[in-house]
N, CA, C and O atoms as CSV, one atom per row, in Angstrom:
chain,resi,resn,atom,element,x,y,z
A,1,MET,N,N,-7.347,-20.037,8.962
A,1,MET,CA,C,-6.234,-20.088,8.031
A,1,MET,C,C,-6.393,-21.324,7.147
A,1,MET,O,O,-6.843,-22.374,7.607
A,2,ASN,N,N,-6.018,-21.188,5.862
A,2,ASN,CA,C,-6.153,-22.313,4.943
A,2,ASN,C,C,-4.854,-23.124,4.867
A,2,ASN,O,O,-3.889,-22.827,5.571
A,3,GLU,N,N,-4.839,-24.148,4.009
A,3,GLU,CA,C,-3.681,-25.035,3.901
A,3,GLU,C,C,-2.434,-24.331,3.366
A,3,GLU,O,O,-1.326,-24.845,3.515
A,4,LEU,N,N,-2.601,-23.161,2.743
A,4,LEU,CA,C,-1.463,-22.376,2.253
A,4,LEU,C,C,-0.958,-21.372,3.301
A,4,LEU,O,O,-0.060,-20.579,3.019
A,5,ASN,N,N,-1.537,-21.410,4.508
A,5,ASN,CA,C,-1.237,-20.452,5.582
A,5,ASN,C,C,-1.667,-19.044,5.232
A,5,ASN,O,O,-1.023,-18.066,5.613
A,6,GLY,N,N,-2.759,-18.956,4.504
A,6,GLY,CA,C,-3.357,-17.669,4.173
A,6,GLY,C,C,-4.818,-17.682,4.573
A,6,GLY,O,O,-5.291,-18.608,5.231
A,7,TYR,N,N,-5.519,-16.651,4.168
A,7,TYR,CA,C,-6.927,-16.513,4.513
A,7,TYR,C,C,-7.773,-16.601,3.248
A,7,TYR,O,O,-7.530,-15.895,2.269
A,8,ASP,N,N,-8.767,-17.478,3.287
A,8,ASP,CA,C,-9.745,-17.531,2.215
A,8,ASP,C,C,-10.673,-16.328,2.357
A,8,ASP,O,O,-10.755,-15.721,3.425
A,9,PHE,N,N,-11.368,-15.989,1.276
A,9,PHE,CA,C,-12.295,-14.858,1.310
A,9,PHE,C,C,-13.245,-14.971,2.508
A,9,PHE,O,O,-13.514,-13.982,3.190
A,10,GLU,N,N,-13.743,-16.173,2.755
A,10,GLU,CA,C,-14.734,-16.384,3.819
A,10,GLU,C,C,-14.181,-16.127,5.217
A,10,GLU,O,O,-14.957,-15.956,6.157
A,11,ASP,N,N,-12.868,-16.097,5.377
A,11,ASP,CA,C,-12.231,-15.872,6.676
A,11,ASP,C,C,-12.028,-14.397,7.001
A,11,ASP,O,O,-11.719,-14.052,8.141
A,12,LEU,N,N,-12.198,-13.527,6.010
A,12,LEU,CA,C,-11.850,-12.119,6.172
A,12,LEU,C,C,-13.022,-11.287,6.685
A,12,LEU,O,O,-14.182,-11.545,6.365
A,13,SER,N,N,-12.681,-10.283,7.489
A,13,SER,CA,C,-13.666,-9.326,8.010
A,13,SER,C,C,-13.108,-7.923,7.881
A,13,SER,O,O,-11.895,-7.714,7.915
A,14,ILE,N,N,-14.002,-6.970,7.734
A,14,ILE,CA,C,-13.576,-5.572,7.681
A,14,ILE,C,C,-12.802,-5.244,8.964
A,14,ILE,O,O,-13.236,-5.560,10.072
A,15,GLY,N,N,-11.647,-4.605,8.779
A,15,GLY,CA,C,-10.788,-4.243,9.904
A,15,GLY,C,C,-9.637,-5.200,10.146
A,15,GLY,O,O,-8.703,-4.860,10.872
A,16,ASP,N,N,-9.677,-6.400,9.552
A,16,ASP,CA,C,-8.548,-7.323,9.695
A,16,ASP,C,C,-7.282,-6.652,9.171
A,16,ASP,O,O,-7.315,-5.961,8.153
A,17,THR,N,N,-6.170,-6.857,9.868
A,17,THR,CA,C,-4.923,-6.167,9.543
A,17,THR,C,C,-3.742,-7.135,9.593
A,17,THR,O,O,-3.719,-8.067,10.397
A,18,ALA,N,N,-2.767,-6.898,8.725
A,18,ALA,CA,C,-1.509,-7.639,8.755
A,18,ALA,C,C,-0.379,-6.685,8.378
A,18,ALA,O,O,-0.590,-5.696,7.676
A,19,THR,N,N,0.831,-7.003,8.860
A,19,THR,CA,C,1.998,-6.161,8.609
A,19,THR,C,C,3.182,-7.019,8.178
A,19,THR,O,O,3.354,-8.148,8.636
A,20,PHE,N,N,3.993,-6.453,7.285
A,20,PHE,CA,C,5.249,-7.064,6.868
A,20,PHE,C,C,6.305,-5.968,6.881
A,20,PHE,O,O,6.036,-4.845,6.452
A,21,ALA,N,N,7.507,-6.278,7.366
A,21,ALA,CA,C,8.584,-5.277,7.415
A,21,ALA,C,C,9.803,-5.780,6.652
A,21,ALA,O,O,10.114,-6.972,6.663
A,22,LYS,N,N,10.492,-4.843,5.986
A,22,LYS,CA,C,11.702,-5.158,5.234
A,22,LYS,C,C,12.656,-3.982,5.289
A,22,LYS,O,O,12.256,-2.839,5.069
A,23,THR,N,N,13.907,-4.256,5.580
A,23,THR,CA,C,14.948,-3.236,5.501
A,23,THR,C,C,15.437,-3.180,4.060
A,23,THR,O,O,15.834,-4.194,3.486
A,24,ILE,N,N,15.403,-1.985,3.485
A,24,ILE,CA,C,15.832,-1.783,2.099
A,24,ILE,C,C,17.349,-1.637,2.087
A,24,ILE,O,O,17.901,-0.675,2.621
A,25,THR,N,N,18.006,-2.605,1.471
A,25,THR,CA,C,19.467,-2.631,1.465
A,25,THR,C,C,20.033,-2.043,0.170
A,25,THR,O,O,19.317,-1.819,-0.806
A,26,GLU,N,N,21.319,-1.807,0.202
A,26,GLU,CA,C,22.037,-1.376,-1.005
A,26,GLU,C,C,21.843,-2.409,-2.107
A,26,GLU,O,O,21.591,-2.053,-3.258
A,27,ALA,N,N,21.958,-3.676,-1.759
A,27,ALA,CA,C,21.781,-4.744,-2.750
A,27,ALA,C,C,20.377,-4.713,-3.348
A,27,ALA,O,O,20.220,-4.904,-4.554
A,28,ASP,N,N,19.358,-4.475,-2.527
A,28,ASP,CA,C,17.982,-4.397,-3.033
A,28,ASP,C,C,17.875,-3.319,-4.111
A,28,ASP,O,O,17.260,-3.537,-5.155
A,29,ILE,N,N,18.470,-2.163,-3.855
A,29,ILE,CA,C,18.382,-1.041,-4.794
A,29,ILE,C,C,19.097,-1.374,-6.104
A,29,ILE,O,O,18.558,-1.131,-7.184
A,30,VAL,N,N,20.292,-1.922,-6.013
A,30,VAL,CA,C,21.056,-2.254,-7.213
A,30,VAL,C,C,20.355,-3.365,-8.001
A,30,VAL,O,O,20.260,-3.287,-9.226
A,31,LEU,N,N,19.867,-4.388,-7.311
A,31,LEU,CA,C,19.179,-5.487,-7.995
A,31,LEU,C,C,17.861,-5.019,-8.607
A,31,LEU,O,O,17.497,-5.461,-9.697
A,32,PHE,N,N,17.148,-4.137,-7.924
A,32,PHE,CA,C,15.891,-3.623,-8.482
A,32,PHE,C,C,16.173,-2.794,-9.735
A,32,PHE,O,O,15.441,-2.884,-10.721
A,33,ALA,N,N,17.230,-1.993,-9.693
A,33,ALA,CA,C,17.609,-1.216,-10.885
A,33,ALA,C,C,17.892,-2.146,-12.050
A,33,ALA,O,O,17.462,-1.884,-13.174
A,34,GLY,N,N,18.608,-3.227,-11.794
A,34,GLY,CA,C,18.911,-4.182,-12.849
A,34,GLY,C,C,17.676,-4.897,-13.367
A,34,GLY,O,O,17.511,-5.062,-14.575
A,35,ALA,N,N,16.807,-5.324,-12.458
A,35,ALA,CA,C,15.613,-6.071,-12.849
A,35,ALA,C,C,14.600,-5.190,-13.573
A,35,ALA,O,O,13.939,-5.635,-14.510
A,36,SER,N,N,14.483,-3.939,-13.134
A,36,SER,CA,C,13.455,-3.051,-13.692
A,36,SER,C,C,13.966,-2.208,-14.860
A,36,SER,O,O,13.179,-1.752,-15.691
A,37,GLY,N,N,15.272,-2.002,-14.923
A,37,GLY,CA,C,15.828,-1.090,-15.923
A,37,GLY,C,C,15.781,0.362,-15.490
A,37,GLY,O,O,16.175,1.244,-16.253
A,38,ASP,N,N,15.304,0.630,-14.272
A,38,ASP,CA,C,15.236,1.998,-13.739
A,38,ASP,C,C,16.588,2.335,-13.116
A,38,ASP,O,O,16.852,2.026,-11.954
A,39,ASN,N,N,17.427,2.970,-13.912
A,39,ASN,CA,C,18.776,3.330,-13.472
A,39,ASN,C,C,18.897,4.822,-13.162
A,39,ASN,O,O,19.963,5.412,-13.334
A,40,ASN,N,N,17.812,5.419,-12.709
A,40,ASN,CA,C,17.803,6.836,-12.362
A,40,ASN,C,C,18.934,7.116,-11.365
A,40,ASN,O,O,19.084,6.414,-10.365
A,41,ALA,N,N,19.713,8.137,-11.654
A,41,ALA,CA,C,20.872,8.483,-10.825
A,41,ALA,C,C,20.493,8.820,-9.384
A,41,ALA,O,O,21.335,8.694,-8.495
A,42,VAL,N,N,19.269,9.238,-9.127
A,42,VAL,CA,C,18.869,9.557,-7.753
A,42,VAL,C,C,18.880,8.298,-6.874
A,42,VAL,O,O,18.934,8.386,-5.647
A,43,HIS,N,N,18.829,7.123,-7.524
A,43,HIS,CA,C,18.874,5.863,-6.784
A,43,HIS,C,C,20.285,5.284,-6.690
A,43,HIS,O,O,20.601,4.564,-5.743
A,44,LEU,N,N,21.130,5.595,-7.668
A,44,LEU,CA,C,22.402,4.883,-7.804
A,44,LEU,C,C,23.654,5.736,-7.653
A,44,LEU,O,O,24.734,5.193,-7.421
A,45,ASN,N,N,23.541,7.047,-7.777
A,45,ASN,CA,C,24.716,7.919,-7.803
A,45,ASN,C,C,24.624,8.933,-6.667
A,45,ASN,O,O,23.883,9.912,-6.756
A,46,GLU,N,N,25.376,8.693,-5.611
A,46,GLU,CA,C,25.312,9.567,-4.425
A,46,GLU,C,C,25.704,10.998,-4.753
A,46,GLU,O,O,25.075,11.937,-4.264
A,47,GLU,N,N,26.725,11.180,-5.566
A,47,GLU,CA,C,27.171,12.531,-5.910
A,47,GLU,C,C,26.046,13.312,-6.599
A,47,GLU,O,O,25.783,14.464,-6.253
A,48,PHE,N,N,25.393,12.689,-7.563
A,48,PHE,CA,C,24.259,13.347,-8.216
A,48,PHE,C,C,23.113,13.554,-7.231
A,48,PHE,O,O,22.533,14.639,-7.169
A,49,ALA,N,N,22.790,12.526,-6.468
A,49,ALA,CA,C,21.643,12.593,-5.556
A,49,ALA,C,C,21.801,13.713,-4.527
A,49,ALA,O,O,20.805,14.263,-4.056
A,50,GLN,N,N,23.029,14.052,-4.180
A,50,GLN,CA,C,23.273,15.163,-3.245
A,50,GLN,C,C,22.786,16.493,-3.813
A,50,GLN,O,O,22.498,17.421,-3.057
A,51,THR,N,N,22.690,16.593,-5.147
A,51,THR,CA,C,22.264,17.855,-5.780
A,51,THR,C,C,20.745,17.961,-5.919
A,51,THR,O,O,20.239,18.981,-6.386
A,52,THR,N,N,20.014,16.918,-5.520
A,52,THR,CA,C,18.553,16.887,-5.653
A,52,THR,C,C,17.895,17.379,-4.368
A,52,THR,O,O,18.568,17.535,-3.349
A,53,PRO,N,N,16.604,17.622,-4.404
A,53,PRO,CA,C,15.897,18.010,-3.181
A,53,PRO,C,C,15.997,16.970,-2.059
A,53,PRO,O,O,15.774,17.296,-0.893
A,54,PHE,N,N,16.335,15.707,-2.407
A,54,PHE,CA,C,16.437,14.653,-1.396
A,54,PHE,C,C,17.766,14.678,-0.658
A,54,PHE,O,O,17.895,14.067,0.402
A,55,LYS,N,N,18.767,15.382,-1.209
A,55,LYS,CA,C,20.097,15.525,-0.587
A,55,LYS,C,C,20.762,14.182,-0.306
A,55,LYS,O,O,21.493,14.027,0.673
A,56,GLY,N,N,20.498,13.224,-1.177
A,56,GLY,CA,C,21.118,11.904,-1.049
A,56,GLY,C,C,20.287,10.862,-1.777
A,56,GLY,O,O,19.172,11.132,-2.223
A,57,ARG,N,N,20.849,9.674,-1.886
A,57,ARG,CA,C,20.183,8.600,-2.619
A,57,ARG,C,C,18.908,8.150,-1.915
A,57,ARG,O,O,18.793,8.186,-0.690
A,58,ILE,N,N,17.963,7.727,-2.739
A,58,ILE,CA,C,16.704,7.186,-2.224
A,58,ILE,C,C,16.399,5.880,-2.954
A,58,ILE,O,O,16.871,5.651,-4.068
A,59,ALA,N,N,15.611,5.042,-2.317
A,59,ALA,CA,C,15.166,3.797,-2.944
A,59,ALA,C,C,14.125,4.105,-4.009
A,59,ALA,O,O,13.439,5.125,-3.937
A,60,HIS,N,N,14.009,3.240,-4.978
A,60,HIS,CA,C,12.954,3.344,-5.980
A,60,HIS,C,C,11.598,3.290,-5.273
A,60,HIS,O,O,11.402,2.502,-4.347
A,61,GLY,N,N,10.673,4.132,-5.718
A,61,GLY,CA,C,9.336,4.108,-5.131
A,61,GLY,C,C,8.662,2.761,-5.283
A,61,GLY,O,O,7.998,2.290,-4.359
A,62,MET,N,N,8.825,2.134,-6.442
A,62,MET,CA,C,8.174,0.847,-6.665
A,62,MET,C,C,8.847,-0.278,-5.875
A,62,MET,O,O,8.195,-1.264,-5.532
A,63,LEU,N,N,10.127,-0.142,-5.589
A,63,LEU,CA,C,10.786,-1.098,-4.686
A,63,LEU,C,C,10.157,-0.994,-3.302
A,63,LEU,O,O,9.829,-2.005,-2.680
A,64,THR,N,N,9.996,0.221,-2.835
A,64,THR,CA,C,9.356,0.434,-1.528
A,64,THR,C,C,7.936,-0.123,-1.538
A,64,THR,O,O,7.521,-0.790,-0.590
A,65,ALA,N,N,7.192,0.149,-2.609
A,65,ALA,CA,C,5.803,-0.321,-2.707
A,65,ALA,C,C,5.722,-1.841,-2.767
A,65,ALA,O,O,4.691,-2.417,-2.419
A,66,SER,N,N,6.790,-2.497,-3.201
A,66,SER,CA,C,6.752,-3.955,-3.285
A,66,SER,C,C,6.617,-4.606,-1.914
A,66,SER,O,O,6.240,-5.774,-1.818
A,67,VAL,N,N,6.916,-3.871,-0.867
A,67,VAL,CA,C,6.726,-4.407,0.485
A,67,VAL,C,C,5.233,-4.627,0.746
A,67,VAL,O,O,4.861,-5.514,1.514
A,68,ILE,N,N,4.379,-3.818,0.108
A,68,ILE,CA,C,2.928,-4.028,0.201
A,68,ILE,C,C,2.581,-5.377,-0.409
A,68,ILE,O,O,1.810,-6.143,0.169
A,69,SER,N,N,3.146,-5.669,-1.569
A,69,SER,CA,C,2.897,-6.948,-2.228
A,69,SER,C,C,3.299,-8.111,-1.323
A,69,SER,O,O,2.601,-9.123,-1.258
A,70,ALA,N,N,4.417,-7.965,-0.629
A,70,ALA,CA,C,4.873,-9.013,0.290
A,70,ALA,C,C,3.882,-9.195,1.442
A,70,ALA,O,O,3.637,-10.320,1.877
A,71,ALA,N,N,3.313,-8.092,1.936
A,71,ALA,CA,C,2.323,-8.194,3.013
A,71,ALA,C,C,1.069,-8.913,2.531
A,71,ALA,O,O,0.491,-9.720,3.258
A,72,ILE,N,N,0.649,-8.616,1.300
A,72,ILE,CA,C,-0.551,-9.238,0.740
A,72,ILE,C,C,-0.305,-10.719,0.454
A,72,ILE,O,O,-1.121,-11.563,0.824
A,73,ALA,N,N,0.800,-11.038,-0.193
A,73,ALA,CA,C,1.076,-12.416,-0.600
A,73,ALA,C,C,1.502,-13.307,0.563
A,73,ALA,O,O,1.200,-14.501,0.582
A,74,GLY,N,N,2.199,-12.725,1.524
A,74,GLY,CA,C,2.754,-13.531,2.604
A,74,GLY,C,C,1.993,-13.495,3.910
A,74,GLY,O,O,2.153,-14.387,4.743
A,75,ARG,N,N,1.170,-12.482,4.104
A,75,ARG,CA,C,0.479,-12.333,5.392
A,75,ARG,C,C,-1.043,-12.393,5.248
A,75,ARG,O,O,-1.689,-13.269,5.823
A,76,MET,N,N,-1.616,-11.455,4.475
A,76,MET,CA,C,-3.075,-11.395,4.372
A,76,MET,C,C,-3.505,-10.672,3.108
A,76,MET,O,O,-3.067,-9.545,2.876
A,77,PRO,N,N,-4.329,-11.266,2.301
A,77,PRO,CA,C,-4.942,-12.570,2.465
A,77,PRO,C,C,-3.965,-13.747,2.396
A,77,PRO,O,O,-4.247,-14.798,2.972
A,78,GLY,N,N,-2.839,-13.605,1.719
A,78,GLY,CA,C,-1.833,-14.656,1.752
A,78,GLY,C,C,-1.636,-15.353,0.424
A,78,GLY,O,O,-2.118,-14.886,-0.609
A,79,PRO,N,N,-0.918,-16.486,0.450
A,79,PRO,CA,C,-0.585,-17.220,-0.764
A,79,PRO,C,C,-1.821,-17.530,-1.609
A,79,PRO,O,O,-2.873,-17.900,-1.087
A,80,GLY,N,N,-1.669,-17.371,-2.922
A,80,GLY,CA,C,-2.765,-17.616,-3.846
A,80,GLY,C,C,-3.583,-16.387,-4.172
A,80,GLY,O,O,-4.408,-16.420,-5.084
A,81,THR,N,N,-3.370,-15.297,-3.442
A,81,THR,CA,C,-4.108,-14.058,-3.697
A,81,THR,C,C,-3.665,-13.458,-5.028
A,81,THR,O,O,-2.477,-13.429,-5.349
A,82,ILE,N,N,-4.646,-12.980,-5.796
A,82,ILE,CA,C,-4.377,-12.340,-7.076
A,82,ILE,C,C,-4.536,-10.835,-6.909
A,82,ILE,O,O,-5.578,-10.350,-6.468
A,83,TYR,N,N,-3.491,-10.111,-7.268
A,83,TYR,CA,C,-3.470,-8.647,-7.233
A,83,TYR,C,C,-4.240,-8.133,-8.448
A,83,TYR,O,O,-3.908,-8.511,-9.571
A,84,LEU,N,N,-5.239,-7.301,-8.271
A,84,LEU,CA,C,-6.032,-6.788,-9.389
A,84,LEU,C,C,-5.781,-5.318,-9.680
A,84,LEU,O,O,-5.797,-4.902,-10.838
A,85,ASN,N,N,-5.550,-4.531,-8.642
A,85,ASN,CA,C,-5.416,-3.085,-8.822
A,85,ASN,C,C,-4.721,-2.506,-7.602
A,85,ASN,O,O,-4.891,-2.999,-6.487
A,86,GLN,N,N,-3.935,-1.456,-7.819
A,86,GLN,CA,C,-3.275,-0.762,-6.711
A,86,GLN,C,C,-3.187,0.714,-7.051
A,86,GLN,O,O,-2.800,1.068,-8.165
A,87,ASN,N,N,-3.538,1.576,-6.118
A,87,ASN,CA,C,-3.227,2.999,-6.292
A,87,ASN,C,C,-2.303,3.390,-5.155
A,87,ASN,O,O,-2.444,2.912,-4.029
A,88,LEU,N,N,-1.370,4.251,-5.458
A,88,LEU,CA,C,-0.333,4.631,-4.494
A,88,LEU,C,C,-0.149,6.136,-4.488
A,88,LEU,O,O,-0.246,6.797,-5.522
A,89,GLN,N,N,0.115,6.660,-3.312
A,89,GLN,CA,C,0.554,8.047,-3.173
A,89,GLN,C,C,1.874,8.010,-2.414
A,89,GLN,O,O,1.951,7.535,-1.281
A,90,PHE,N,N,2.913,8.526,-3.074
A,90,PHE,CA,C,4.234,8.557,-2.460
A,90,PHE,C,C,4.343,9.831,-1.632
A,90,PHE,O,O,4.223,10.936,-2.160
A,91,LYS,N,N,4.570,9.670,-0.336
A,91,LYS,CA,C,4.554,10.794,0.603
A,91,LYS,C,C,5.951,11.259,1.025
A,91,LYS,O,O,6.153,12.440,1.308
A,92,ALA,N,N,6.911,10.336,1.066
A,92,ALA,CA,C,8.265,10.670,1.526
A,92,ALA,C,C,9.229,9.620,0.984
A,92,ALA,O,O,8.832,8.486,0.716
A,93,PRO,N,N,10.498,9.998,0.821
A,93,PRO,CA,C,11.483,9.050,0.302
A,93,PRO,C,C,11.894,8.014,1.348
A,93,PRO,O,O,11.745,8.215,2.553
A,94,VAL,N,N,12.411,6.909,0.841
A,94,VAL,CA,C,12.996,5.868,1.686
A,94,VAL,C,C,14.463,5.769,1.306
A,94,VAL,O,O,14.803,5.699,0.125
A,95,ARG,N,N,15.322,5.763,2.303
A,95,ARG,CA,C,16.765,5.746,2.062
A,95,ARG,C,C,17.332,4.347,2.301
A,95,ARG,O,O,16.758,3.558,3.051
A,96,PRO,N,N,18.455,4.049,1.661
A,96,PRO,CA,C,19.093,2.754,1.916
A,96,PRO,C,C,19.305,2.548,3.412
A,96,PRO,O,O,19.743,3.458,4.115
A,97,GLY,N,N,18.993,1.353,3.891
A,97,GLY,CA,C,19.164,1.024,5.310
A,97,GLY,C,C,17.919,1.245,6.150
A,97,GLY,O,O,17.875,0.814,7.302
A,98,GLU,N,N,16.908,1.905,5.605
A,98,GLU,CA,C,15.684,2.125,6.381
A,98,GLU,C,C,14.765,0.908,6.283
A,98,GLU,O,O,14.760,0.191,5.282
A,99,THR,N,N,13.995,0.694,7.337
A,99,THR,CA,C,13.051,-0.424,7.378
A,99,THR,C,C,11.652,0.082,7.073
A,99,THR,O,O,11.138,0.994,7.722
A,100,VAL,N,N,11.050,-0.540,6.060
A,100,VAL,CA,C,9.698,-0.189,5.625
A,100,VAL,C,C,8.726,-1.186,6.266
A,100,VAL,O,O,8.918,-2.398,6.172
A,101,HIS,N,N,7.695,-0.668,6.909
A,101,HIS,CA,C,6.624,-1.482,7.480
A,101,HIS,C,C,5.377,-1.275,6.627
A,101,HIS,O,O,4.837,-0.171,6.564
A,102,ALA,N,N,4.922,-2.347,5.970
A,102,ALA,CA,C,3.704,-2.279,5.159
A,102,ALA,C,C,2.557,-2.884,5.962
A,102,ALA,O,O,2.654,-4.003,6.465
A,103,THR,N,N,1.480,-2.129,6.071
A,103,THR,CA,C,0.285,-2.602,6.768
A,103,THR,C,C,-0.863,-2.634,5.786
A,103,THR,O,O,-1.126,-1.653,5.091
A,104,VAL,N,N,-1.553,-3.770,5.729
A,104,VAL,CA,C,-2.738,-3.916,4.898
A,104,VAL,C,C,-3.927,-4.175,5.810
A,104,VAL,O,O,-3.850,-4.971,6.745
A,105,THR,N,N,-5.032,-3.484,5.521
A,105,THR,CA,C,-6.237,-3.591,6.336
A,105,THR,C,C,-7.437,-3.792,5.428
A,105,THR,O,O,-7.599,-3.081,4.436
A,106,VAL,N,N,-8.278,-4.762,5.766
A,106,VAL,CA,C,-9.488,-4.997,4.982
A,106,VAL,C,C,-10.413,-3.798,5.158
A,106,VAL,O,O,-10.845,-3.474,6.265
A,107,LYS,N,N,-10.703,-3.152,4.035
A,107,LYS,CA,C,-11.521,-1.942,4.020
A,107,LYS,C,C,-12.953,-2.242,3.557
A,107,LYS,O,O,-13.919,-1.677,4.069
A,108,GLU,N,N,-13.062,-3.149,2.573
A,108,GLU,CA,C,-14.375,-3.474,2.033
A,108,GLU,C,C,-14.323,-4.879,1.433
A,108,GLU,O,O,-13.303,-5.299,0.887
A,109,LEU,N,N,-15.451,-5.602,1.546
A,109,LEU,CA,C,-15.582,-6.942,0.981
A,109,LEU,C,C,-16.660,-6.930,-0.095
A,109,LEU,O,O,-17.716,-6.324,0.083
A,110,PHE,N,N,-16.391,-7.602,-1.214
A,110,PHE,CA,C,-17.341,-7.694,-2.322
A,110,PHE,C,C,-17.636,-9.177,-2.577
A,110,PHE,O,O,-17.017,-9.790,-3.447
A,111,PRO,N,N,-18.582,-9.755,-1.818
A,111,PRO,CA,C,-18.837,-11.200,-1.902
A,111,PRO,C,C,-19.254,-11.679,-3.288
A,111,PRO,O,O,-18.889,-12.783,-3.695
A,112,GLU,N,N,-20.008,-10.868,-4.013
A,112,GLU,CA,C,-20.507,-11.305,-5.321
A,112,GLU,C,C,-19.384,-11.584,-6.312
A,112,GLU,O,O,-19.550,-12.395,-7.223
A,113,LYS,N,N,-18.252,-10.925,-6.143
A,113,LYS,CA,C,-17.107,-11.144,-7.043
A,113,LYS,C,C,-15.894,-11.710,-6.313
A,113,LYS,O,O,-14.838,-11.909,-6.914
A,114,ARG,N,N,-16.049,-11.969,-5.005
A,114,ARG,CA,C,-14.948,-12.490,-4.183
A,114,ARG,C,C,-13.724,-11.570,-4.265
A,114,ARG,O,O,-12.600,-12.016,-4.494
A,115,ARG,N,N,-13.979,-10.287,-4.073
A,115,ARG,CA,C,-12.925,-9.272,-4.104
A,115,ARG,C,C,-12.809,-8.627,-2.730
A,115,ARG,O,O,-13.766,-8.590,-1.956
A,116,VAL,N,N,-11.606,-8.116,-2.445
A,116,VAL,CA,C,-11.338,-7.442,-1.177
A,116,VAL,C,C,-10.605,-6.140,-1.477
A,116,VAL,O,O,-9.608,-6.130,-2.200
A,117,LEU,N,N,-11.102,-5.055,-0.921
A,117,LEU,CA,C,-10.409,-3.776,-1.010
A,117,LEU,C,C,-9.609,-3.604,0.274
A,117,LEU,O,O,-10.153,-3.641,1.377
A,118,LEU,N,N,-8.311,-3.415,0.104
A,118,LEU,CA,C,-7.396,-3.251,1.231
A,118,LEU,C,C,-6.873,-1.821,1.284
A,118,LEU,O,O,-6.517,-1.242,0.258
A,119,SER,N,N,-6.831,-1.269,2.468
A,119,SER,CA,C,-6.080,-0.041,2.691
A,119,SER,C,C,-4.628,-0.465,2.837
A,119,SER,O,O,-4.329,-1.423,3.550
A,120,THR,N,N,-3.711,0.250,2.159
A,120,THR,CA,C,-2.293,-0.100,2.206
A,120,THR,C,C,-1.482,1.115,2.643
A,120,THR,O,O,-1.620,2.203,2.084
A,121,VAL,N,N,-0.637,0.915,3.647
A,121,VAL,CA,C,0.182,2.010,4.175
A,121,VAL,C,C,1.590,1.495,4.439
A,121,VAL,O,O,1.768,0.438,5.044
A,122,CYS,N,N,2.587,2.246,3.983
A,122,CYS,CA,C,3.988,1.958,4.301
A,122,CYS,C,C,4.510,3.075,5.196
A,122,CYS,O,O,4.294,4.257,4.930
A,123,THR,N,N,5.200,2.680,6.255
A,123,THR,CA,C,5.796,3.658,7.166
A,123,THR,C,C,7.274,3.338,7.381
A,123,THR,O,O,7.711,2.194,7.253
A,124,VAL,N,N,8.024,4.385,7.710
A,124,VAL,CA,C,9.409,4.264,8.142
A,124,VAL,C,C,9.521,5.078,9.424
A,124,VAL,O,O,9.263,6.282,9.425
A,125,LYS,N,N,9.902,4.428,10.502
A,125,LYS,CA,C,10.017,5.086,11.810
A,125,LYS,C,C,8.728,5.831,12.160
A,125,LYS,O,O,8.773,6.930,12.714
A,126,GLY,N,N,7.586,5.235,11.837
A,126,GLY,CA,C,6.290,5.814,12.163
A,126,GLY,C,C,5.780,6.862,11.191
A,126,GLY,O,O,4.642,7.315,11.321
A,127,LYS,N,N,6.587,7.255,10.229
A,127,LYS,CA,C,6.183,8.264,9.246
A,127,LYS,C,C,5.639,7.576,7.991
A,127,LYS,O,O,6.263,6.648,7.475
A,128,VAL,N,N,4.485,8.022,7.501
A,128,VAL,CA,C,3.899,7.449,6.294
A,128,VAL,C,C,4.734,7.859,5.086
A,128,VAL,O,O,4.966,9.044,4.848
A,129,VAL,N,N,5.185,6.850,4.321
A,129,VAL,CA,C,5.947,7.112,3.105
A,129,VAL,C,C,5.137,6.783,1.848
A,129,VAL,O,O,5.381,7.358,0.787
A,130,ILE,N,N,4.174,5.863,1.961
A,130,ILE,CA,C,3.260,5.511,0.874
A,130,ILE,C,C,1.913,5.169,1.482
A,130,ILE,O,O,1.845,4.527,2.530
A,131,ASP,N,N,0.838,5.597,0.827
A,131,ASP,CA,C,-0.474,5.072,1.190
A,131,ASP,C,C,-1.307,4.899,-0.066
A,131,ASP,O,O,-0.996,5.451,-1.122
A,132,GLY,N,N,-2.370,4.123,0.070
A,132,GLY,CA,C,-3.242,3.851,-1.067
A,132,GLY,C,C,-4.185,2.710,-0.763
A,132,GLY,O,O,-4.432,2.375,0.396
A,133,ASP,N,N,-4.712,2.115,-1.826
A,133,ASP,CA,C,-5.639,0.986,-1.722
A,133,ASP,C,C,-5.236,-0.073,-2.729
A,133,ASP,O,O,-4.642,0.233,-3.762
A,134,ALA,N,N,-5.561,-1.318,-2.423
A,134,ALA,CA,C,-5.344,-2.425,-3.354
A,134,ALA,C,C,-6.621,-3.246,-3.441
A,134,ALA,O,O,-7.282,-3.495,-2.433
A,135,LEU,N,N,-6.960,-3.662,-4.648
A,135,LEU,CA,C,-8.074,-4.578,-4.857
A,135,LEU,C,C,-7.475,-5.939,-5.170
A,135,LEU,O,O,-6.668,-6.079,-6.089
A,136,VAL,N,N,-7.878,-6.942,-4.394
A,136,VAL,CA,C,-7.315,-8.278,-4.557
A,136,VAL,C,C,-8.419,-9.330,-4.612
A,136,VAL,O,O,-9.554,-9.090,-4.203
A,137,MET,N,N,-8.053,-10.503,-5.128
A,137,MET,CA,C,-8.951,-11.647,-5.128
A,137,MET,C,C,-8.252,-12.782,-4.368
A,137,MET,O,O,-7.349,-13.427,-4.902
A,138,PRO,N,N,-8.672,-13.019,-3.128
A,138,PRO,CA,C,-8.040,-14.104,-2.363
A,138,PRO,C,C,-8.588,-15.461,-2.783
A,138,PRO,O,O,-9.532,-15.549,-3.568
A,139,THR,N,N,-7.989,-16.506,-2.255
A,139,THR,CA,C,-8.525,-17.834,-2.448
A,139,THR,C,C,-9.887,-17.912,-1.761
A,139,THR,O,O,-10.249,-17.038,-0.973
A,140,ALA,N,N,-10.632,-18.968,-2.072
A,140,ALA,CA,C,-11.967,-19.140,-1.466
A,140,ALA,C,C,-12.235,-20.615,-1.253
A,140,ALA,O,O,-11.790,-21.453,-2.037
A,141,ARG,N,N,-12.959,-20.931,-0.198
A,141,ARG,CA,C,-13.381,-22.310,0.044
A,141,ARG,C,C,-14.512,-22.693,-0.885
A,141,ARG,O,O,-14.620,-23.842,-1.313
A,142,ILE,N,N,-15.367,-21.707,-1.199
A,142,ILE,CA,C,-16.556,-21.942,-2.027
A,142,ILE,C,C,-16.365,-21.223,-3.356
A,142,ILE,O,O,-16.218,-20.001,-3.387
A,143,LEU,N,N,-16.366,-21.960,-4.430
A,143,LEU,CA,C,-16.216,-21.350,-5.756
A,143,LEU,C,C,-17.464,-21.520,-6.578
A,143,LEU,O,O,-17.516,-21.068,-7.722
């Protein structure tokens, strides 16, 4: 671990894993709508959301995906990591009050460019709600 409590590129190995969990609250949804400008009624209006295939309000997909960012920035590789690319597949909705567990796993290392490909998965009660990959550039001891 480095002085920022994260992992430098040289510390990482294929298969390394870290997890971060967050309960998505009503406040999170309302604040995300305000910050992002995404005021879709499926997130904010229960009466409307009842008429959708979800049969109730759901959290914004990108709010849910932000838990991946927290796992990368706060757990592994950790502080100082630069996010370069992310692909996501949304598999199931997340409802207010549910806890999202984001797991990041080192999938591939690119030493020549000091890049790391991470497998990223979000689950709620063991069910996958988002999966994908992220390309990041962690800090390094040797530049």
